[in-house]
N, C-alpha and C positions, 0 to 999 in steps of 0.2 A: 716499545719502538726500538728498532735495531738497525744501526747504520752498517750493514754488512754486505753491501753490494758495491761493485766497482764503478763508482760515480764521482762526479765532481763534488766538491764540498760547497754547497750553496745553502743559504738559510732563508726560510720563509717563516717557519715557526719551530722553535726548539732547536734551530741549527741544522735541521735535517729535512730535505725535501722528500716527499712521498715518491715511491718507486715510479709511479706513472708520470711524474713530472721531472725526473732527473735526466741529465745527459750522461749516458754511460760512455765514459771517455775512451774505453778500449775498443769499442765496436767499430770505429773507422779502421783501426788496425786489423781487425778480423775481416772486414770487407776487403781490405787490400790483400790479405793473405788468400782469401777465396778467389779474388780476381787473378792473383798470381798463379795459383794452382791451375785454374782453368786455362790460362794463357800457356803455361808449360805443357799442359795436357794436349792442347791443339798444336803447339810446336812439334811435339813428339809425333802426332798423327800426320801432320802435313809434310813433315820432313822425312817421315818413314822411320825415325828413331824408335818409335813404339814397336815396330815390327822387326827391327834388325839389330838392336843393341841389348846388352845385358840388363839395362834398367828399363827396358821397354814395358815390361809388365807393370812396373810401378808408374811409369808415365801414363799408361792406359787407365790407371785408377785415380788419377788426379782430377778427374771430373767430379770428385767428391766436393770440390769447391761449390758446386751448384747446391747440393743439400745444405751446406753451411749457410749459403745465402738464404735459403728457405727458412732455416731455423732462426736466423736473425730477424727475418720478416715476422715470423710467428711471435717472437719475443716482443719486438717493438710495437706491433699493432695490437697485441692483446693486453698490454699493460693497463690502458684506460678501461676497457671492458672488464678486466679482472677486478680493478678497484671498485667499479660500480656494482659488480656482483657481490663482492665482499661487504660493501656498505649498504646494499639494498637501495641504491640511488638510480636515477634514470641512466640508461646506457648512452654513449655518445651518439650523436645524430648520424643515421645511416646516409643521409644526403650529403652531409659534410665529408664523411668518410669516402664516399664514392667520388666526390669532386676532387679531393686531395689525391686519391690514388690515380685518377685519370690524368691529372696534370703531372703527377710524378713519373708516369710511364710513357704515355702516348706522344706528347710533343717531341721529346728527344728522340724517341724511337722512330717516329715518322721522318724527322729530319735526316737521321743517319741512314735509314732505309732509302730515302730519295737520293741521297748523295751516292750511295753504293750503286743504285740502279743507273744513275746518270754517268758514273765514271767507269766502273768495271763491268756493269751490266748484270741483270738478273734474268736468267732464262727460266721462265715459268709460264704455265698456262694462266689465263686470265683469272680463272677460279682460284687457283693456288695462290696467286699474288694477292687477290682480294682477301683471302683467308689470312695471309700473313699481315696485311695491313690492319686487319681487325684483331689479330692475335688469336685466331681460331684454328690455326693450321694443324693442331694436334688431334682434331676431331674428324676432319676430312681432308683429302688432298695430300700433297707432299709436305712433310714436316721439316725437311732439311734443305733449304735453298742455299746455293753457293753464296758466300759473303756474309750471310746473316743466319746461318743454320742454327746458331745457339739461341735464337729467339724462341725456340720451343719452350724454354724455361720461363719466358715472360708470359706465354699463354697459361702456364701453370700458375704463375703469380696472380694473374688476372682472375683466374677461377677462385683462388683463395680470397682475394679481395671481395669478390661478389658474395661469397658464402659467409664470411666472417661476421657481419652484423647479425645475421639470422642465427648463426651458431651461438653467438653470445646471448641472444635472447632465449634460445632453448636452454642453454646452461644456467642462465639466471632463474628461469622458471623451475628448473630441476632442483636447485639447491636453496631456493627461497625459504627462509625460516630456519635454516640450519645454523648452528654455531659457527664461529670463524674457523675453528679447526676442522669441523666436519665439512665445511665448504671446501677448504683447501684439499683435504684428502679425497673428497668426492670428485673434484675437478681433475686432480692428478690421475685418479682412477679412470676417468673418462678418456683422458689423453692416452693412457696405456691401452685402453680398449681400441681407440682410433688407430693406434700404431699396429695393433694386431689385425684389425680389419683391413688396413692398408696392405699388409702382406698377404692376407687371404684374397684380396682383390687381385694381387699380382699372380697368385697361384691360379685363380680363375682365368686370367688372361693367358697365362702360359699353357693352360690346358687346351686352348685352341678356339674357343667360341668367338673371340674378338680379335681384331687386328692388333699387332704388337704395339701400335701407338697408344693403345688404351692404358698401358702401364704409366704413361705420362699424365693421364687424367688425374684429377684431384684425389679420387679414392685410392690411387696407387702411390701418391706422394704426400698425403696428409700426415704421415708419420714424421716427416722432417719438420713440418710446421708445428706439429704437436710437441716436439722437443722444446722449441722456443716458447710456445704457449705455457708449457709446464714451468719453465723457468720464470715466466712472468707471474704466474700464480705464487711461486715461492718468494719472489722478490716483494710482491705486494703483501703476502702473508707475513713476511719478516717485519714489515712496518706496523703490524697489528697485534702480533702475539710473540711472546718470548720463544715458543717452540719453533715458529717459523724463522726467527732470527738465528736461533742456534743451528738449524738446518742450513741456512744460507751461509753462516760462518764456517760450518764444517765443510761445505762444498768449496768454499774459497780459500781453504787453508794451504793447499799445495798446488800452486799454479804450474810449476814445471812438471810435476808428476802427471797431471792431466794431459799435458801435451806429449809427454813421453809415452803415455798409454795410447794416445791417438796415433803417434808414429808407429808403435808396435802393431796396432790393429791394421794400419794401412799396409805394412809389410806383410802381415799374415794374409790379408785379403788378396794382395797382389801375387804372392808366390806360393801359397799353400792351397788355395781353393781350385786352381786350374781353370780360371775364367778365360774366356776369349778376349782378345784385344781388338780394338777397332769397333766396327758396328755389328759384329756377329754376336749372337746370344748363346750362352752356355745352356746346359740343362736347367730345368726349372728349379731344382733344389740348390744348385750352385748359385743361381741368380738370387735366390732368397737369402743365402748366406752372405752374398755381396750386399744385399739390402740391409741386413742386420749390421754388417760391418760399417756401412756408411752412416747408419743411425748412430752407432757408437762413436765414430770419429767426429761427427757433427756435435754430439753431446760433449765429448771431451774437449774439443777445441773451444766451444762457447763458454764452458764453465768459468775459466779464469777472467773472461771479459765481463761477466755479469756479477759474479760473487767474489767477495774478498776485498781488502783495502786496495784502492787503485794505485797507490804508490809503492806497494810492497811486492817483490817478486820479479824475477828475470823476465818472465813472459809478459807481465803487465807493463814493465818499462819498455820492452821491445814494441809492444802494441801501441804505445804512446810516442814512439820515436817520430820525428818530423817526416821522414820519407814515407813511412807507412800511413801516417795520418793524412798526408797530402794525397797519396794514391787512393786511400779509402774514400776521400771526399769525391774523387772523380771516377770511382770504381764502376758506376753504372754506365757512364759514357765509354769508359775503357772496355767494359764487357761488350758493348755494342759494336765497337770498332775493330776489335783485335783480329778476328778471323779474316775480315776483308783486307786488312793491312798485311797479314802474313801471306795470304794467297797472292796479293798484288806484288809484294816484294819478291816472291819466288818467280813469278812470271816476268817482272821487270828486269830481273838479273839474268833472265834466260836460263834459269836453273831447272825448269819444270819438264817433266815427261809429258806426253800427250794427255795424261789423266790430270795434269795440273799439280803433281807432287814432285818432290825431289826424286832422283834416281835411288830407290830404296836399296838396290843391290850394292851400292857404293857408299851408303850413308854410314858415317861413324859419329859417335857422340862428341868426340874431341877433334874438331877440324875447323878450318877457317870458315868454311861454308856454313856450318852450324852456328858458329859464333856470329857471323854476319847476319844471318837470317834472324836469329834470336834477339840480338842486341838492336839491330836496325829496326825490326818490327816493334820491339818494345818502346824504343824512343819515339818513333812516328805515332804509334798508338797513344802514347802518353801526351804528346803534343796535340793531337786531334781531340783527345778526351778533355784536355784542359780547356781548349777553345770551345768545345761543345758545352762544357759545364758552365762557363761564364756567359756564353751567348744565349744558350737555350735553357739549360736546367735551372739555374738560379733565377732568371726572370720568370720562368713558369712557376717556380715555387713562391716567389713574391706575389705573383698575380693571384694564385689560388689562396694565399694567406689573406689578401685583401677581400677576395670574394666570400670567404668563409668566416669573416670576423663576426 
């Protein structure tokens, strides 16, 4: 048994909780980081800084916060199935899984969507609005509605939630009877294959047979979830064999180095691949390089939050700081509100062009207008997210906890 993951020190037997039962204390901080990256990404887009400033190419790549969210989901949701696969015990109930995921996503999303529609309005055909309500918009219809355009990522999350119980059953049948080490290696190999197939799917979409929205379907995004699922396997393996513990300890040894690598990769992807900014797509091979870069960034960002002693290292101490933990707790509601707030702030202050953006020709990164839009939107989004978290999110979580006892 090896206590080599970034967790709270809690004891149930032998002073060390199994990986599937621990609270990983750095993950709220990573959620806050991911939410902050997406917020700044959309500030850059909606103010025009992405298109008119020297750091615009970097701002255009901060949507990597979404893959980080996906990797976190893969890690957290696959811990219990991974433990059951290693121990040849029954997998968690798929009914309970679906109930918990439904209450985690839909109640808060529906409330925010209704508030946006009632205040700033959502212009959409009935079919498109219905698809958004159900989080099916990436399959048909318009995937990017004003005010809630980021909800495409929730549609991806929902598809992962639906597939996960059955993927876990397939994996359990695949490695049943293997030794612990063979199970770990086999599962990690499967996730590498999934990542490869994900990029093959993107190549297929870029070749032209399908609409570009198909890159958002689960086959085109499973690589992000696979990163987190692989980490879950290593964390559970570390509780069962010394080899797994040594791998986990090695991964967690240099927290600052992992984040330095993530920053270096982000700069390379931003400035060396010659990607398009905004909603335009580059050539298929450049887009695949971007995908590999996002995989690597998500991997490097998540490592220190999952592996290594939680009280050691600059990165882990930062992730456990009170502001990041607080923002991480409300990150889902923050994510839902932020675009509507930015768009509303720009219009309310009469700063918008007819297209709804700032005047891109005069946008500068250091100006009172940029400061006002960024800080004002962040404060209002945080306040709304906090209210939504305590009024909707937490009651929904308590309700489903009672229903699934």
